[in-house]
VODRENMI-268786 format. One record per residue (C-alpha): chain; x, y, z. Coordinates in pm, whole numbers, plus 32768, in hexadecimal, padded with zeros to 4 digits. Layout:
<pts>
<pt><mol>A</mol><u>X</u><v>Y</v><w>Z</w></pt>
...
</pts>
This chain:
<pts>
<pt><mol>A</mol><u>2B80</u><v>67A5</v><w>2A55</w></pt>
<pt><mol>A</mol><u>2C8D</u><v>67CA</v><w>2B76</w></pt>
<pt><mol>A</mol><u>2C62</u><v>6734</v><w>2C95</w></pt>
<pt><mol>A</mol><u>2D67</u><v>674F</v><w>2DE7</w></pt>
<pt><mol>A</mol><u>2D31</u><v>669C</v><w>2F2F</w></pt>
<pt><mol>A</mol><u>2E06</u><v>6754</v><w>305C</w></pt>
<pt><mol>A</mol><u>2E21</u><v>6691</v><w>3193</w></pt>
<pt><mol>A</mol><u>2E85</u><v>6771</v><w>32B1</w></pt>
<pt><mol>A</mol><u>2E4A</u><v>67E1</v><w>3415</w></pt>
<pt><mol>A</mol><u>2D6F</u><v>690E</v><w>348B</w></pt>
<pt><mol>A</mol><u>2E64</u><v>6A14</v><w>345B</w></pt>
<pt><mol>A</mol><u>2E86</u><v>6B6A</v><w>33E3</w></pt>
<pt><mol>A</mol><u>2F80</u><v>6AD5</v><w>331C</w></pt>
<pt><mol>A</mol><u>2E9A</u><v>69EB</v><w>326E</w></pt>
<pt><mol>A</mol><u>2DBC</u><v>6ACC</v><w>3211</w></pt>
<pt><mol>A</mol><u>2EB9</u><v>6BCB</v><w>3172</w></pt>
<pt><mol>A</mol><u>2F49</u><v>6AD5</v><w>30B9</w></pt>
<pt><mol>A</mol><u>2DDF</u><v>6A63</v><w>2FFB</w></pt>
<pt><mol>A</mol><u>2DC6</u><v>6BCA</v><w>2FCF</w></pt>
<pt><mol>A</mol><u>2F13</u><v>6BF3</v><w>2F22</w></pt>
<pt><mol>A</mol><u>2EC6</u><v>6AED</v><w>2E1C</w></pt>
<pt><mol>A</mol><u>2D55</u><v>6AC0</v><w>2E1D</w></pt>
<pt><mol>A</mol><u>2D31</u><v>6B88</v><w>2CB7</w></pt>
<pt><mol>A</mol><u>2E03</u><v>6A73</v><w>2C0A</w></pt>
<pt><mol>A</mol><u>2CDC</u><v>6972</v><w>2C6C</w></pt>
<pt><mol>A</mol><u>2B7A</u><v>6957</v><w>2C0D</w></pt>
<pt><mol>A</mol><u>2B55</u><v>688F</v><w>2D5F</w></pt>
<pt><mol>A</mol><u>2BB0</u><v>6866</v><w>2E78</w></pt>
<pt><mol>A</mol><u>2B96</u><v>6767</v><w>2FA7</w></pt>
<pt><mol>A</mol><u>2C38</u><v>679D</v><w>3113</w></pt>
<pt><mol>A</mol><u>2C43</u><v>6681</v><w>31FA</w></pt>
<pt><mol>A</mol><u>2C9B</u><v>66FA</v><w>336C</w></pt>
<pt><mol>A</mol><u>2C6F</u><v>66DA</v><w>34B8</w></pt>
<pt><mol>A</mol><u>2B8E</u><v>6808</v><w>3502</w></pt>
<pt><mol>A</mol><u>2A83</u><v>68B4</v><w>343C</w></pt>
<pt><mol>A</mol><u>2A89</u><v>69F5</v><w>3448</w></pt>
<pt><mol>A</mol><u>291D</u><v>6AAA</v><w>33CB</w></pt>
<pt><mol>A</mol><u>29C0</u><v>6BD2</v><w>338C</w></pt>
<pt><mol>A</mol><u>2AAF</u><v>6B31</v><w>327D</w></pt>
<pt><mol>A</mol><u>2A32</u><v>6B61</v><w>3121</w></pt>
<pt><mol>A</mol><u>2ABF</u><v>6A03</v><w>30E9</w></pt>
<pt><mol>A</mol><u>2A19</u><v>68B5</v><w>308D</w></pt>
<pt><mol>A</mol><u>2A96</u><v>67D5</v><w>31BF</w></pt>
<pt><mol>A</mol><u>2A8A</u><v>6694</v><w>324F</w></pt>
<pt><mol>A</mol><u>2ACE</u><v>662E</v><w>3393</w></pt>
<pt><mol>A</mol><u>2BC7</u><v>652A</v><w>3408</w></pt>
<pt><mol>A</mol><u>2C88</u><v>64F5</v><w>3587</w></pt>
<pt><mol>A</mol><u>2DF5</u><v>64C0</v><w>3528</w></pt>
<pt><mol>A</mol><u>2E41</u><v>648C</v><w>369D</w></pt>
<pt><mol>A</mol><u>2F4D</u><v>6361</v><w>36E4</w></pt>
<pt><mol>A</mol><u>2E3B</u><v>6287</v><w>3790</w></pt>
<pt><mol>A</mol><u>2E59</u><v>610A</v><w>3761</w></pt>
<pt><mol>A</mol><u>2CF3</u><v>60F2</v><w>36DC</w></pt>
<pt><mol>A</mol><u>2D37</u><v>61E3</v><w>35CA</w></pt>
<pt><mol>A</mol><u>2E2F</u><v>6125</v><w>3515</w></pt>
<pt><mol>A</mol><u>2D00</u><v>603A</v><w>34BE</w></pt>
<pt><mol>A</mol><u>2C06</u><v>616D</v><w>3485</w></pt>
<pt><mol>A</mol><u>2C9E</u><v>6294</v><w>33E9</w></pt>
<pt><mol>A</mol><u>2D55</u><v>61DA</v><w>32D6</w></pt>
<pt><mol>A</mol><u>2BFE</u><v>615E</v><w>324B</w></pt>
<pt><mol>A</mol><u>2B59</u><v>62A5</v><w>328F</w></pt>
<pt><mol>A</mol><u>2C5F</u><v>636E</v><w>31A5</w></pt>
<pt><mol>A</mol><u>2C56</u><v>6230</v><w>309C</w></pt>
<pt><mol>A</mol><u>2AC6</u><v>6266</v><w>30B4</w></pt>
<pt><mol>A</mol><u>2AD8</u><v>63EC</v><w>3057</w></pt>
<pt><mol>A</mol><u>2BFE</u><v>63DA</v><w>2F73</w></pt>
<pt><mol>A</mol><u>2B51</u><v>62E0</v><w>2E93</w></pt>
<pt><mol>A</mol><u>29F5</u><v>63A5</v><w>2E97</w></pt>
<pt><mol>A</mol><u>2AB0</u><v>64EC</v><w>2E41</w></pt>
<pt><mol>A</mol><u>2BAF</u><v>6450</v><w>2D3A</w></pt>
<pt><mol>A</mol><u>2CB9</u><v>6573</v><w>2D32</w></pt>
<pt><mol>A</mol><u>2DB1</u><v>65B9</v><w>2C31</w></pt>
<pt><mol>A</mol><u>2EAE</u><v>6623</v><w>2D61</w></pt>
<pt><mol>A</mol><u>2EA8</u><v>65EA</v><w>2ED0</w></pt>
<pt><mol>A</mol><u>2F8A</u><v>66C5</v><w>2F94</w></pt>
<pt><mol>A</mol><u>2FBD</u><v>6630</v><w>3115</w></pt>
<pt><mol>A</mol><u>3071</u><v>6770</v><w>31D0</w></pt>
<pt><mol>A</mol><u>3144</u><v>66D9</v><w>3308</w></pt>
<pt><mol>A</mol><u>3213</u><v>6585</v><w>331C</w></pt>
<pt><mol>A</mol><u>3160</u><v>6552</v><w>3439</w></pt>
<pt><mol>A</mol><u>3045</u><v>647A</v><w>34A0</w></pt>
<pt><mol>A</mol><u>2F71</u><v>6557</v><w>33BD</w></pt>
<pt><mol>A</mol><u>306A</u><v>64A1</v><w>328B</w></pt>
<pt><mol>A</mol><u>3088</u><v>6344</v><w>3340</w></pt>
<pt><mol>A</mol><u>2EFA</u><v>62F9</v><w>333C</w></pt>
<pt><mol>A</mol><u>2EBD</u><v>63BA</v><w>31DF</w></pt>
<pt><mol>A</mol><u>2FB8</u><v>62DB</v><w>3165</w></pt>
<pt><mol>A</mol><u>2F64</u><v>619C</v><w>3215</w></pt>
<pt><mol>A</mol><u>2E1E</u><v>61C4</v><w>3154</w></pt>
<pt><mol>A</mol><u>2ED0</u><v>6184</v><w>301D</w></pt>
<pt><mol>A</mol><u>2EB4</u><v>62C3</v><w>2F98</w></pt>
<pt><mol>A</mol><u>2FD3</u><v>62E1</v><w>2EBE</w></pt>
<pt><mol>A</mol><u>2FC4</u><v>61B4</v><w>2E15</w></pt>
<pt><mol>A</mol><u>2E9A</u><v>6232</v><w>2D46</w></pt>
<pt><mol>A</mol><u>2ED2</u><v>63A9</v><w>2D57</w></pt>
<pt><mol>A</mol><u>301F</u><v>647D</v><w>2D19</w></pt>
<pt><mol>A</mol><u>3045</u><v>64F5</v><w>2E7C</w></pt>
<pt><mol>A</mol><u>3122</u><v>662E</v><w>2F1C</w></pt>
<pt><mol>A</mol><u>31A6</u><v>6622</v><w>3077</w></pt>
<pt><mol>A</mol><u>3205</u><v>675F</v><w>30FA</w></pt>
<pt><mol>A</mol><u>32DD</u><v>6772</v><w>3239</w></pt>
<pt><mol>A</mol><u>3288</u><v>688D</v><w>3325</w></pt>
<pt><mol>A</mol><u>33CD</u><v>688B</v><w>33FD</w></pt>
<pt><mol>A</mol><u>338F</u><v>67EE</v><w>355E</w></pt>
<pt><mol>A</mol><u>330D</u><v>669A</v><w>3491</w></pt>
<pt><mol>A</mol><u>346E</u><v>6650</v><w>33FD</w></pt>
<pt><mol>A</mol><u>353E</u><v>6737</v><w>350D</w></pt>
<pt><mol>A</mol><u>34AB</u><v>66CF</v><w>3657</w></pt>
<pt><mol>A</mol><u>33C9</u><v>65B3</v><w>364D</w></pt>
<pt><mol>A</mol><u>3495</u><v>647F</v><w>35AD</w></pt>
<pt><mol>A</mol><u>358E</u><v>64F3</v><w>36C5</w></pt>
<pt><mol>A</mol><u>348F</u><v>64AD</v><w>37EA</w></pt>
<pt><mol>A</mol><u>349D</u><v>633E</v><w>37EA</w></pt>
<pt><mol>A</mol><u>34E2</u><v>620A</v><w>36E5</w></pt>
<pt><mol>A</mol><u>337B</u><v>61CC</v><w>367E</w></pt>
<pt><mol>A</mol><u>3323</u><v>6329</v><w>3627</w></pt>
<pt><mol>A</mol><u>347A</u><v>6321</v><w>357C</w></pt>
<pt><mol>A</mol><u>33F8</u><v>61FA</v><w>34B9</w></pt>
<pt><mol>A</mol><u>32C1</u><v>62A1</v><w>343D</w></pt>
<pt><mol>A</mol><u>333E</u><v>63E8</v><w>33E2</w></pt>
<pt><mol>A</mol><u>340D</u><v>62F1</v><w>32FD</w></pt>
<pt><mol>A</mol><u>32FA</u><v>623F</v><w>328D</w></pt>
<pt><mol>A</mol><u>3252</u><v>634F</v><w>3227</w></pt>
<pt><mol>A</mol><u>3373</u><v>63D7</v><w>3163</w></pt>
<pt><mol>A</mol><u>3395</u><v>6280</v><w>30CC</w></pt>
<pt><mol>A</mol><u>322B</u><v>624B</v><w>3053</w></pt>
<pt><mol>A</mol><u>320E</u><v>63EC</v><w>2FC4</w></pt>
<pt><mol>A</mol><u>3259</u><v>641A</v><w>2E6B</w></pt>
<pt><mol>A</mol><u>32EA</u><v>65AD</v><w>2E62</w></pt>
<pt><mol>A</mol><u>334C</u><v>6670</v><w>2F46</w></pt>
<pt><mol>A</mol><u>334F</u><v>67EB</v><w>2FC7</w></pt>
<pt><mol>A</mol><u>3403</u><v>68A8</v><w>30E9</w></pt>
<pt><mol>A</mol><u>3436</u><v>6A11</v><w>3151</w></pt>
<pt><mol>A</mol><u>358F</u><v>69EE</v><w>3171</w></pt>
<pt><mol>A</mol><u>36EC</u><v>6917</v><w>30D7</w></pt>
<pt><mol>A</mol><u>3751</u><v>68B1</v><w>320E</w></pt>
<pt><mol>A</mol><u>35FB</u><v>6813</v><w>3285</w></pt>
<pt><mol>A</mol><u>35E8</u><v>677C</v><w>311C</w></pt>
<pt><mol>A</mol><u>377B</u><v>66E8</v><w>3170</w></pt>
<pt><mol>A</mol><u>36BE</u><v>6645</v><w>32B3</w></pt>
<pt><mol>A</mol><u>35B5</u><v>65A3</v><w>31CB</w></pt>
<pt><mol>A</mol><u>3690</u><v>650B</v><w>3112</w></pt>
<pt><mol>A</mol><u>375F</u><v>6471</v><w>3207</w></pt>
<pt><mol>A</mol><u>3654</u><v>6409</v><w>32BA</w></pt>
<pt><mol>A</mol><u>35F2</u><v>6348</v><w>3189</w></pt>
<pt><mol>A</mol><u>36AE</u><v>62CE</v><w>303E</w></pt>
<pt><mol>A</mol><u>3569</u><v>62E0</v><w>2F6B</w></pt>
<pt><mol>A</mol><u>355B</u><v>647D</v><w>2F90</w></pt>
<pt><mol>A</mol><u>362D</u><v>64AC</v><w>2E5A</w></pt>
<pt><mol>A</mol><u>3589</u><v>661D</v><w>2DFD</w></pt>
<pt><mol>A</mol><u>3501</u><v>674A</v><w>2EEE</w></pt>
<pt><mol>A</mol><u>345E</u><v>6873</v><w>2E85</w></pt>
<pt><mol>A</mol><u>34C9</u><v>6973</v><w>2F49</w></pt>
<pt><mol>A</mol><u>3373</u><v>6A85</v><w>2F82</w></pt>
<pt><mol>A</mol><u>32F8</u><v>6B2A</v><w>3093</w></pt>
<pt><mol>A</mol><u>3184</u><v>6BB8</v><w>3090</w></pt>
<pt><mol>A</mol><u>31DF</u><v>6D09</v><w>3058</w></pt>
<pt><mol>A</mol><u>3173</u><v>6E3B</v><w>30DA</w></pt>
<pt><mol>A</mol><u>309A</u><v>6F45</v><w>3074</w></pt>
<pt><mol>A</mol><u>30FF</u><v>7068</v><w>31B6</w></pt>
<pt><mol>A</mol><u>3076</u><v>71CE</v><w>3153</w></pt>
<pt><mol>A</mol><u>3198</u><v>7286</v><w>31EC</w></pt>
<pt><mol>A</mol><u>3113</u><v>73BC</v><w>3289</w></pt>
<pt><mol>A</mol><u>317F</u><v>750F</v><w>323B</w></pt>
<pt><mol>A</mol><u>31E5</u><v>7580</v><w>33B4</w></pt>
<pt><mol>A</mol><u>3346</u><v>7627</v><w>341A</w></pt>
<pt><mol>A</mol><u>341E</u><v>74FA</v><w>34C5</w></pt>
<pt><mol>A</mol><u>3437</u><v>7523</v><w>3650</w></pt>
<pt><mol>A</mol><u>3531</u><v>7494</v><w>373F</w></pt>
<pt><mol>A</mol><u>3452</u><v>7375</v><w>376A</w></pt>
<pt><mol>A</mol><u>34B3</u><v>71F0</v><w>3783</w></pt>
<pt><mol>A</mol><u>337A</u><v>712C</v><w>3730</w></pt>
<pt><mol>A</mol><u>3393</u><v>6FB0</v><w>3771</w></pt>
<pt><mol>A</mol><u>3225</u><v>6ED1</v><w>3706</w></pt>
<pt><mol>A</mol><u>3281</u><v>6D76</v><w>3726</w></pt>
<pt><mol>A</mol><u>31BE</u><v>6C74</v><w>37E2</w></pt>
<pt><mol>A</mol><u>31F8</u><v>6C55</v><w>396F</w></pt>
<pt><mol>A</mol><u>326E</u><v>6B29</v><w>39AF</w></pt>
<pt><mol>A</mol><u>338A</u><v>6ADD</v><w>3A0F</w></pt>
<pt><mol>A</mol><u>3418</u><v>6A56</v><w>38CF</w></pt>
<pt><mol>A</mol><u>3449</u><v>6BBF</v><w>385B</w></pt>
<pt><mol>A</mol><u>34EC</u><v>6C85</v><w>397D</w></pt>
<pt><mol>A</mol><u>3445</u><v>6DA5</v><w>39CD</w></pt>
<pt><mol>A</mol><u>34DB</u><v>6DB8</v><w>3B00</w></pt>
<pt><mol>A</mol><u>3641</u><v>6DC9</v><w>3A7D</w></pt>
<pt><mol>A</mol><u>35BE</u><v>6EE6</v><w>399E</w></pt>
<pt><mol>A</mol><u>3520</u><v>6F89</v><w>3ACC</w></pt>
<pt><mol>A</mol><u>368D</u><v>6F39</v><w>3B66</w></pt>
<pt><mol>A</mol><u>3758</u><v>6FD7</v><w>3A61</w></pt>
<pt><mol>A</mol><u>3665</u><v>710C</v><w>3A42</w></pt>
<pt><mol>A</mol><u>3689</u><v>715D</v><w>3BBE</w></pt>
<pt><mol>A</mol><u>37FE</u><v>716F</v><w>3B76</w></pt>
<pt><mol>A</mol><u>37DE</u><v>722E</v><w>3A5A</w></pt>
<pt><mol>A</mol><u>36F1</u><v>7339</v><w>3AD2</w></pt>
<pt><mol>A</mol><u>37EC</u><v>7386</v><w>3BF5</w></pt>
<pt><mol>A</mol><u>38A1</u><v>742E</v><w>3B07</w></pt>
<pt><mol>A</mol><u>37A1</u><v>748A</v><w>3A04</w></pt>
<pt><mol>A</mol><u>3680</u><v>74F9</v><w>3ACC</w></pt>
<pt><mol>A</mol><u>35BC</u><v>7595</v><w>39BB</w></pt>
<pt><mol>A</mol><u>3558</u><v>7449</v><w>3912</w></pt>
<pt><mol>A</mol><u>343E</u><v>738D</v><w>394B</w></pt>
<pt><mol>A</mol><u>3401</u><v>71E6</v><w>3911</w></pt>
<pt><mol>A</mol><u>32AA</u><v>7189</v><w>38A5</w></pt>
<pt><mol>A</mol><u>3246</u><v>7029</v><w>38EA</w></pt>
<pt><mol>A</mol><u>3116</u><v>6F85</v><w>3807</w></pt>
<pt><mol>A</mol><u>307B</u><v>6E48</v><w>3807</w></pt>
<pt><mol>A</mol><u>3003</u><v>6D76</v><w>3932</w></pt>
<pt><mol>A</mol><u>3079</u><v>6C13</v><w>39D6</w></pt>
<pt><mol>A</mol><u>3072</u><v>6B25</v><w>3AF9</w></pt>
<pt><mol>A</mol><u>318C</u><v>6C30</v><w>3B6F</w></pt>
<pt><mol>A</mol><u>30DD</u><v>6D62</v><w>3B47</w></pt>
<pt><mol>A</mol><u>3080</u><v>6DB1</v><w>3CA2</w></pt>
<pt><mol>A</mol><u>3206</u><v>6D30</v><w>3D27</w></pt>
<pt><mol>A</mol><u>3278</u><v>6E17</v><w>3C2D</w></pt>
<pt><mol>A</mol><u>31AE</u><v>6F2E</v><w>3C97</w></pt>
<pt><mol>A</mol><u>3221</u><v>6EFE</v><w>3E14</w></pt>
<pt><mol>A</mol><u>33B5</u><v>6EFC</v><w>3D86</w></pt>
<pt><mol>A</mol><u>3344</u><v>7067</v><w>3D21</w></pt>
<pt><mol>A</mol><u>32C4</u><v>70E2</v><w>3E36</w></pt>
<pt><mol>A</mol><u>33BC</u><v>704F</v><w>3F36</w></pt>
<pt><mol>A</mol><u>34B5</u><v>70EB</v><w>3E62</w></pt>
<pt><mol>A</mol><u>3421</u><v>7243</v><w>3E80</w></pt>
<pt><mol>A</mol><u>33EA</u><v>725D</v><w>3D0D</w></pt>
<pt><mol>A</mol><u>3277</u><v>7266</v><w>3CC9</w></pt>
<pt><mol>A</mol><u>32D6</u><v>7404</v><w>3C42</w></pt>
<pt><mol>A</mol><u>33B4</u><v>734F</v><w>3B2D</w></pt>
<pt><mol>A</mol><u>330B</u><v>721B</v><w>3AE3</w></pt>
<pt><mol>A</mol><u>319D</u><v>71DD</v><w>3A74</w></pt>
<pt><mol>A</mol><u>30CF</u><v>70C1</v><w>3A1A</w></pt>
<pt><mol>A</mol><u>2FF0</u><v>70E1</v><w>38BE</w></pt>
<pt><mol>A</mol><u>2F77</u><v>6F7F</v><w>38C9</w></pt>
<pt><mol>A</mol><u>2EDF</u><v>6F12</v><w>377A</w></pt>
<pt><mol>A</mol><u>2EAA</u><v>7022</v><w>3688</w></pt>
<pt><mol>A</mol><u>2E1F</u><v>7026</v><w>3532</w></pt>
<pt><mol>A</mol><u>2EDD</u><v>7019</v><w>33F4</w></pt>
<pt><mol>A</mol><u>2EBD</u><v>7199</v><w>33E8</w></pt>
<pt><mol>A</mol><u>2F3C</u><v>71E9</v><w>3519</w></pt>
<pt><mol>A</mol><u>3040</u><v>70CD</v><w>350B</w></pt>
<pt><mol>A</mol><u>30CB</u><v>717B</v><w>33E4</w></pt>
<pt><mol>A</mol><u>30C1</u><v>72E7</v><w>34A4</w></pt>
<pt><mol>A</mol><u>31AE</u><v>7264</v><w>359F</w></pt>
<pt><mol>A</mol><u>32B4</u><v>71B4</v><w>34A8</w></pt>
<pt><mol>A</mol><u>32A3</u><v>7303</v><w>33FD</w></pt>
<pt><mol>A</mol><u>32BC</u><v>7405</v><w>353B</w></pt>
<pt><mol>A</mol><u>33D2</u><v>72F4</v><w>35B2</w></pt>
<pt><mol>A</mol><u>3551</u><v>7323</v><w>3560</w></pt>
<pt><mol>A</mol><u>359C</u><v>71B8</v><w>35DF</w></pt>
<pt><mol>A</mol><u>34EA</u><v>704F</v><w>35BB</w></pt>
<pt><mol>A</mol><u>355F</u><v>6F43</v><w>36D7</w></pt>
<pt><mol>A</mol><u>3520</u><v>6DD1</v><w>36A7</w></pt>
<pt><mol>A</mol><u>3624</u><v>6CFA</v><w>3752</w></pt>
<pt><mol>A</mol><u>3550</u><v>6BAC</v><w>3766</w></pt>
<pt><mol>A</mol><u>3611</u><v>6A21</v><w>37C5</w></pt>
<pt><mol>A</mol><u>3575</u><v>6995</v><w>368A</w></pt>
<pt><mol>A</mol><u>34E4</u><v>6A2B</v><w>3565</w></pt>
<pt><mol>A</mol><u>34A7</u><v>6A21</v><w>33C6</w></pt>
<pt><mol>A</mol><u>347C</u><v>6B60</v><w>330B</w></pt>
<pt><mol>A</mol><u>33BD</u><v>6C58</v><w>33C7</w></pt>
<pt><mol>A</mol><u>32A7</u><v>6D00</v><w>3321</w></pt>
<pt><mol>A</mol><u>32BF</u><v>6E1A</v><w>3415</w></pt>
<pt><mol>A</mol><u>3432</u><v>6E3F</v><w>33D5</w></pt>
<pt><mol>A</mol><u>33DC</u><v>6E84</v><w>3254</w></pt>
<pt><mol>A</mol><u>32EE</u><v>6F77</v><w>32CD</w></pt>
<pt><mol>A</mol><u>33E1</u><v>7031</v><w>3396</w></pt>
<pt><mol>A</mol><u>34C7</u><v>704D</v><w>3288</w></pt>
<pt><mol>A</mol><u>33ED</u><v>70C5</v><w>31A9</w></pt>
<pt><mol>A</mol><u>336A</u><v>71C2</v><w>328A</w></pt>
<pt><mol>A</mol><u>34D6</u><v>726D</v><w>32BB</w></pt>
<pt><mol>A</mol><u>351D</u><v>71A2</v><w>341E</w></pt>
<pt><mol>A</mol><u>3698</u><v>7133</v><w>3475</w></pt>
<pt><mol>A</mol><u>3652</u><v>6FF1</v><w>34B6</w></pt>
<pt><mol>A</mol><u>3707</u><v>6F71</v><w>35EA</w></pt>
<pt><mol>A</mol><u>36DE</u><v>6DE2</v><w>35EC</w></pt>
<pt><mol>A</mol><u>3759</u><v>6C79</v><w>367B</w></pt>
<pt><mol>A</mol><u>386D</u><v>6BC1</v><w>35E7</w></pt>
<pt><mol>A</mol><u>37B7</u><v>6AE3</v><w>3526</w></pt>
<pt><mol>A</mol><u>37F5</u><v>6A6A</v><w>33C4</w></pt>
<pt><mol>A</mol><u>36B6</u><v>6ACE</v><w>3338</w></pt>
<pt><mol>A</mol><u>36E1</u><v>6C35</v><w>33B8</w></pt>
<pt><mol>A</mol><u>383E</u><v>6C33</v><w>3316</w></pt>
<pt><mol>A</mol><u>37A8</u><v>6C14</v><w>31F1</w></pt>
<pt><mol>A</mol><u>3706</u><v>6D65</v><w>31DE</w></pt>
<pt><mol>A</mol><u>37DE</u><v>6E1B</v><w>32F8</w></pt>
<pt><mol>A</mol><u>3947</u><v>6E60</v><w>32C5</w></pt>
<pt><mol>A</mol><u>39DC</u><v>6E99</v><w>3415</w></pt>
<pt><mol>A</mol><u>3A4C</u><v>702F</v><w>3438</w></pt>
<pt><mol>A</mol><u>3A09</u><v>7078</v><w>32DD</w></pt>
<pt><mol>A</mol><u>3866</u><v>704A</v><w>32CA</w></pt>
<pt><mol>A</mol><u>381C</u><v>6FE3</v><w>3405</w></pt>
<pt><mol>A</mol><u>38A8</u><v>6F5A</v><w>3554</w></pt>
<pt><mol>A</mol><u>38FD</u><v>6DE6</v><w>35AC</w></pt>
<pt><mol>A</mol><u>38BC</u><v>6D9A</v><w>36F6</w></pt>
<pt><mol>A</mol><u>39A6</u><v>6C9C</v><w>37B5</w></pt>
<pt><mol>A</mol><u>391B</u><v>6BC1</v><w>38B4</w></pt>
<pt><mol>A</mol><u>39D5</u><v>6C67</v><w>39C0</w></pt>
<pt><mol>A</mol><u>39C5</u><v>6DC4</v><w>3954</w></pt>
<pt><mol>A</mol><u>393E</u><v>6EA2</v><w>3A56</w></pt>
<pt><mol>A</mol><u>3911</u><v>7027</v><w>39EB</w></pt>
<pt><mol>A</mol><u>38C4</u><v>6FDB</v><w>385A</w></pt>
<pt><mol>A</mol><u>380E</u><v>7126</v><w>3818</w></pt>
<pt><mol>A</mol><u>390A</u><v>71EE</v><w>3826</w></pt>
<pt><mol>A</mol><u>39CD</u><v>7155</v><w>36E3</w></pt>
<pt><mol>A</mol><u>3895</u><v>7181</v><w>3648</w></pt>
<pt><mol>A</mol><u>38CC</u><v>7311</v><w>3657</w></pt>
<pt><mol>A</mol><u>3A57</u><v>72D1</v><w>35A4</w></pt>
<pt><mol>A</mol><u>39B4</u><v>725D</v><w>3480</w></pt>
<pt><mol>A</mol><u>399A</u><v>7346</v><w>3352</w></pt>
<pt><mol>A</mol><u>37F2</u><v>7350</v><w>3372</w></pt>
<pt><mol>A</mol><u>37BC</u><v>73ED</v><w>31E1</w></pt>
<pt><mol>A</mol><u>38C6</u><v>72F1</v><w>3162</w></pt>
<pt><mol>A</mol><u>3828</u><v>71C7</v><w>3201</w></pt>
<pt><mol>A</mol><u>3688</u><v>7236</v><w>319D</w></pt>
<pt><mol>A</mol><u>36F0</u><v>727F</v><w>3039</w></pt>
<pt><mol>A</mol><u>3756</u><v>7107</v><w>3052</w></pt>
<pt><mol>A</mol><u>3669</u><v>7077</v><w>310A</w></pt>
<pt><mol>A</mol><u>3560</u><v>7110</v><w>3034</w></pt>
<pt><mol>A</mol><u>3617</u><v>7067</v><w>2F02</w></pt>
<pt><mol>A</mol><u>360C</u><v>6F2B</v><w>2FAB</w></pt>
<pt><mol>A</mol><u>34D2</u><v>6F00</v><w>3002</w></pt>
<pt><mol>A</mol><u>3430</u><v>6F92</v><w>2E7D</w></pt>
<pt><mol>A</mol><u>34ED</u><v>6E8F</v><w>2E11</w></pt>
<pt><mol>A</mol><u>348F</u><v>6D4F</v><w>2F0B</w></pt>
<pt><mol>A</mol><u>33C1</u><v>6DD6</v><w>2FE3</w></pt>
<pt><mol>A</mol><u>3276</u><v>6E82</v><w>2F45</w></pt>
<pt><mol>A</mol><u>3160</u><v>6D8D</v><w>2F2A</w></pt>
<pt><mol>A</mol><u>315B</u><v>6DCA</v><w>2DAE</w></pt>
<pt><mol>A</mol><u>32A2</u><v>6D4D</v><w>2D7B</w></pt>
<pt><mol>A</mol><u>323D</u><v>6BFA</v><w>2E43</w></pt>
<pt><mol>A</mol><u>3101</u><v>6BB8</v><w>2DD5</w></pt>
<pt><mol>A</mol><u>31BE</u><v>6B99</v><w>2C86</w></pt>
<pt><mol>A</mol><u>32A1</u><v>6A97</v><w>2D16</w></pt>
<pt><mol>A</mol><u>3188</u><v>69AB</v><w>2D97</w></pt>
<pt><mol>A</mol><u>30C1</u><v>69D7</v><w>2C45</w></pt>
<pt><mol>A</mol><u>31E2</u><v>6961</v><w>2B81</w></pt>
<pt><mol>A</mol><u>31D9</u><v>6845</v><w>2C7D</w></pt>
<pt><mol>A</mol><u>309F</u><v>67E1</v><w>2C2E</w></pt>
<pt><mol>A</mol><u>30B9</u><v>6812</v><w>2AB2</w></pt>
<pt><mol>A</mol><u>31FE</u><v>6727</v><w>2AE3</w></pt>
<pt><mol>A</mol><u>3136</u><v>6619</v><w>2BA1</w></pt>
<pt><mol>A</mol><u>3008</u><v>6634</v><w>2AA8</w></pt>
<pt><mol>A</mol><u>30D1</u><v>660F</v><w>2986</w></pt>
<pt><mol>A</mol><u>315C</u><v>64C0</v><w>29FF</w></pt>
<pt><mol>A</mol><u>305D</u><v>6430</v><w>2A3D</w></pt>
</pts>
């Protein structure tokens, strides 16, 4: 009987990961910060916030949960406080433990302060196996800790249903409305672009702390007839927007491999993305997408100069090889097999 303990925050990505590999294990337990009754995952709660009192309480709680469950494999998601409290419990001394980095935990958190950098380094020093969704982030992990010698490159995969609808003159952007994601710059670029391409529309999905300000900006620019905010949409509607759009845009200041990017590529969108190492692993500028320089403004015009048919074919082949759930599921299962054989 194979038992997996997953430790991670209450996000859709955690549950999507469990769904990806659940049929490989006989029993799965999740330690998370908020328990969702609607999720059909056996779970217990633990507070991962970095409060002094938690340094004494949470590792002991995690140790008891782990020892009671007696997993064959422990899989920790994110090299931040989640991993810190988990590894303080001594879990990696008794059970094979893999740590999956998600992006900001490696690319952003260590740069915030010396203390947070030490926390991330502690996590990397204590885990035994590692995964990342990009080579760039794997290199960063190795730079942070000399004990990280090998990192599996795998993402959580996509399973988007491409809709049989004709492509329209639509740019789709569905990242969070936070300063990190620069939705305002996408709006500015579209404003310039639409002066010459009046038939084009910009569809903005998702929400966030900047939503109201972004809507006000669009109104002030008199672009309400060309820019539509659709908010959070379900999987089917999201797939429809990908399938209708000719261009997909995402230009955050920092990012690991974005599942949204992979979905857009699978649905035949020309990706317009920021100049980040993780994006460069998927997009070659002016070939199968556009890499936007920090100072570049009217970047959508360049997307129209690409051979769209060739780009779509390149992207679909790449997704079949490295982006689908089936391909990535096998990568994680192979890692679990290795961990169990090493015991």
